[in-house]
C-alpha positions as CSV (number, residue, x, y, z in Angstrom):
1,M,129.4,0.0,-22.2
2,G,132.9,0.0,-23.6
3,K,133.1,-3.7,-24.1
4,T,129.7,-3.3,-26.3
5,V,131.1,-0.7,-28.6
6,S,134.1,-3.1,-29.0
7,I,132.0,-6.1,-30.1
8,I,130.0,-3.5,-32.0
9,A,133.6,-2.6,-33.8
10,A,134.2,-6.5,-34.4
11,L,130.9,-6.9,-35.7
12,A,131.4,-4.1,-38.8
13,L,134.8,-5.3,-39.1
14,I,132.7,-8.8,-39.6
15,T,130.1,-7.4,-41.9
16,V,132.4,-5.5,-44.1
17,S,135.2,-8.6,-44.3
18,L,133.0,-11.7,-44.9
19,S,133.2,-11.2,-48.7
20,A,136.9,-11.3,-48.4
21,G,137.5,-14.7,-46.3
22,E,136.6,-16.2,-43.3
23,T,136.8,-13.9,-40.5
24,S,137.7,-15.7,-36.7
25,I,137.1,-13.9,-33.6
26,S,139.2,-15.5,-30.3
27,S,138.1,-15.0,-27.0
28,K,141.1,-17.0,-25.8
29,L,143.3,-14.0,-27.4
30,G,141.2,-10.7,-27.1
31,C,141.2,-10.8,-31.1
32,S,139.4,-10.9,-34.2
33,F,141.2,-11.3,-37.9
34,V,140.5,-12.3,-41.4
35,A,141.8,-15.3,-42.7
36,P,141.7,-14.9,-46.8
37,A,140.2,-18.1,-49.1
38,G,143.5,-20.6,-49.1
39,W,144.1,-20.1,-45.3
40,T,143.5,-22.4,-42.6
41,V,142.7,-20.9,-39.5
42,D,144.6,-23.4,-36.1
43,T,143.3,-22.7,-32.5
44,A,144.2,-25.6,-30.8
45,L,146.6,-24.1,-28.8
46,S,145.8,-21.8,-25.5
47,D,148.1,-18.9,-26.0
48,Q,148.8,-19.2,-30.1
49,I,146.8,-18.7,-32.9
50,N,148.7,-20.2,-36.3
51,I,146.9,-19.9,-39.5
52,Y,148.4,-21.4,-42.2
53,Y,148.2,-21.3,-46.5
54,D,146.8,-24.5,-47.7
55,R,148.6,-24.8,-51.2
56,H,152.0,-24.5,-49.1
57,P,152.4,-24.9,-44.8
58,S,155.3,-23.5,-44.6
59,A,153.7,-19.6,-45.2
60,T,152.1,-19.4,-41.9
61,V,151.3,-16.4,-39.6
62,S,151.2,-16.5,-35.5
63,I,149.1,-14.5,-33.4
64,R,150.3,-14.7,-29.7
65,R,149.5,-12.7,-26.9
66,Y,151.4,-11.7,-23.7
67,F,150.5,-10.1,-20.8
68,I,153.7,-7.8,-19.3
69,E,154.6,-8.7,-15.8
70,R,154.2,-5.3,-13.5
71,A,157.6,-4.9,-12.3
72,N,158.3,-4.7,-15.9
73,Y,155.1,-1.8,-17.3
74,I,156.2,0.5,-19.7
75,K,155.7,3.7,-18.2
76,S,157.0,6.3,-21.1
77,D,158.4,6.4,-24.9
78,D,161.7,5.8,-23.2
79,D,160.5,2.8,-21.7
80,L,158.8,1.5,-24.8
81,A,161.5,2.3,-27.1
82,E,163.6,0.4,-25.1
83,A,161.0,-2.7,-24.6
84,I,160.7,-2.8,-28.5
85,S,164.6,-2.5,-28.2
86,G,165.1,-5.9,-26.3
87,L,162.5,-7.9,-28.1
88,Y,164.4,-7.7,-31.6
89,S,167.6,-9.1,-29.9
90,D,165.7,-11.6,-28.9
91,L,164.5,-12.6,-31.8
92,G,167.7,-12.3,-33.6
93,I,166.7,-9.3,-35.2
94,D,170.1,-7.1,-36.1
95,S,169.7,-3.5,-34.9
96,I,169.6,-0.5,-36.7
97,G,172.1,1.5,-35.4
98,P,172.3,3.4,-32.1
99,E,169.4,4.8,-33.0
100,P,166.3,3.7,-30.6
101,A,163.4,1.7,-32.1
102,E,160.4,3.0,-33.9
103,F,157.3,3.0,-32.5
104,Y,153.9,5.2,-33.3
105,V,151.2,5.7,-31.3
106,E,147.4,5.3,-32.4
107,G,144.7,6.3,-29.9
108,T,145.8,4.1,-26.8
109,R,148.1,1.7,-28.3
110,A,151.5,1.6,-29.4
111,I,152.4,-0.2,-33.0
112,F,155.8,-1.4,-34.3
113,N,156.6,-3.1,-37.5
114,R,159.9,-4.8,-38.6
115,E,160.7,-6.7,-41.3
116,F,163.7,-9.2,-41.4
117,T,165.2,-12.6,-42.8
118,T,166.7,-15.7,-40.9
119,R,167.9,-18.8,-42.1
120,D,166.9,-22.5,-40.9
121,P,170.0,-24.0,-39.4
122,V,168.4,-27.1,-40.2
123,N,167.0,-27.1,-43.4
124,K,169.0,-24.2,-44.6
125,I,166.0,-22.5,-46.1
126,L,165.9,-18.5,-45.8
127,Y,162.9,-17.3,-44.7
128,Q,161.3,-13.7,-45.1
129,K,159.5,-12.4,-42.4
130,H,156.7,-9.7,-41.1
131,L,156.7,-8.3,-37.7
132,K,153.7,-6.6,-36.2
133,G,153.7,-5.5,-32.5
134,T,150.8,-3.7,-30.6
135,V,150.9,-2.5,-27.0
136,I,147.7,-1.9,-25.0
137,R,146.6,-1.3,-21.7
138,L,143.7,-2.9,-20.6
139,S,140.6,-1.2,-18.7
140,D,141.7,-3.3,-15.5
141,G,145.2,-1.9,-15.9
142,R,147.1,-4.6,-17.2
143,Q,149.6,-4.0,-19.8
144,V,149.3,-6.3,-23.0
145,L,151.7,-7.1,-26.1
146,Y,150.3,-8.6,-29.6
147,L,152.5,-10.1,-32.1
148,I,151.7,-10.9,-35.3
149,L,154.3,-12.8,-37.0
150,A,154.2,-13.8,-40.5
151,K,156.9,-16.2,-42.3
152,A,157.4,-17.9,-45.5
153,P,160.5,-18.8,-47.8
154,A,161.9,-16.0,-49.4
155,E,161.1,-17.4,-52.9
156,L,157.2,-17.9,-51.9
157,D,157.2,-14.5,-50.0
158,R,156.2,-12.1,-52.6
159,I,153.4,-14.8,-53.7
160,V,151.5,-15.2,-50.2
161,L,152.8,-11.5,-49.3
162,A,149.5,-9.7,-50.4
163,D,147.4,-12.4,-47.7
164,F,150.0,-11.6,-44.7
165,Q,149.1,-7.5,-45.4
166,S,145.6,-8.5,-45.6
167,I,145.7,-11.2,-42.3
168,I,147.8,-8.1,-40.4
169,S,145.7,-4.8,-41.7
170,S,142.7,-6.8,-40.6
171,F,143.5,-7.8,-36.6
172,H,141.4,-6.4,-34.0
173,I,141.8,-6.4,-30.6
174,V,138.2,-6.5,-28.9
175,E,138.7,-6.1,-25.2
176,D,138.2,-3.3,-23.3
177,L,140.9,-0.8,-23.2
178,S,142.4,1.9,-20.7
179,Q,142.2,5.5,-21.6
180,T,145.4,6.1,-21.3
181,L,148.8,4.0,-22.8
182,Y,150.9,4.2,-19.8
183,P,150.2,3.8,-16.1
184,R,150.6,6.6,-13.4
185,R,154.6,6.6,-12.3
186,N,154.3,6.1,-8.4
187,L,156.2,8.8,-5.9
188,S,159.2,7.2,-4.6
189,P,159.6,6.8,-1.0
190,F,162.5,9.1,-0.9
191,L,160.5,12.4,-3.1
192,L,157.5,11.6,-0.5
193,I,159.8,12.1,2.2
194,F,161.2,15.1,1.0
195,L,158.0,16.7,0.1
196,I,156.7,16.4,3.1
197,L,160.0,17.5,4.9
198,L,159.5,20.6,2.8
199,L,155.5,21.2,3.7
200,T,157.0,20.7,7.3
201,A,159.7,23.4,6.6
202,F,157.5,25.7,4.9
203,F,154.4,25.4,7.6
204,F,156.8,26.0,10.4
205,A,158.4,29.1,8.8
206,R,155.0,30.8,8.1
207,N,153.8,30.2,11.7
208,R,156.9,32.1,13.1
209,R,156.2,34.8,10.8
210,V,152.7,34.9,11.7
211,Q,153.7,34.9,15.5
212,R,156.0,37.9,15.3
213,S,154.5,40.1,12.8
214,R,152.3,42.8,13.8
215,N,150.0,42.5,10.8
216,P,150.6,38.5,10.4
217,L,148.1,38.0,8.1
218,G,148.1,41.3,6.2
219,R,144.5,42.5,5.2
220,D,142.8,39.6,7.1
221,S,144.8,40.9,10.5
222,G,141.0,41.5,11.8
223,N,140.5,37.8,12.0
224,I,143.3,37.3,14.9
225,W,143.8,38.7,18.3
226,R,146.9,38.9,20.3
227,C,146.9,36.8,23.7
228,D,148.1,39.6,26.5
229,S,149.9,36.7,28.3
230,C,152.0,35.2,26.0
231,G,151.8,36.9,23.1
232,L,150.2,33.8,20.4
233,A,148.3,35.0,17.9
234,N,144.7,33.3,17.9
235,H,142.0,33.3,15.5
236,V,139.0,35.1,16.3
237,D,136.6,32.1,16.8
238,S,138.7,31.0,19.5
239,H,138.1,32.5,23.3
240,N,141.1,31.1,24.9
241,C,144.5,31.1,23.8
242,S,145.5,27.6,22.3
243,R,149.3,28.4,24.2
244,C,148.4,29.7,28.1
245,G,144.9,29.2,27.6
246,R,143.7,32.6,29.1
247,E,140.7,33.9,28.4
248,R,140.1,36.3,25.7
249,V,139.9,40.3,26.9
250,E,137.5,41.9,24.5
251,I,137.6,45.8,24.8
252,K,134.5,48.0,23.6
253,T,134.7,51.1,22.1
254,I,132.5,53.2,24.5
255,R,130.5,55.5,22.5
256,S,129.5,59.1,24.3
């Protein structure tokens, strides 16, 4: 059902976007997008889609999908901010002070955007870059990061900026998504052991209180009987003492 809804949504996107350019759906990356007129889509690579500006091939948009390793699953907003900051560092993006990386949550996906510049070390060309990242969780529990990176020489950026924004905003994930972004945290073994010990101590103390009290169950004390031999409190459904085995002695009221 979820897959059908995703496909319908993607088809609706295609219908709306046909007049604006060419719509592509990538079964390899599980996404769709609109390439404006004058742009060529290259899907030769198995893990990346490249979109080139026909008039100036140095202006490109790349779309990549990364499966996050289970050991590195993002389980909270703090984890996400830390992961984005790490990504920025890997890409050579200067951090903005000590503040955590910014992002926003839209439904069951987290989205972050960043603009930055880099200089090609070979030809010394200054590139303006536009980054959009989307973190989602698939219905099978796996977490995925989609990265869209649009770049162009600084002097060309203002010419293709509208097309960049069009491609990035048309990006749509057609995979079945989980109802939650973050997986549930597993209890640590130490916490589990602590809870077991705590419950054991509670029931041991409660059992001692029951055995020592004349009315151990309050208003429900009529549901127990005490063994005449060992004094153990037993439930009325037990006909023999669970400690010494003595048979319950029922006292019948004698009516005159």
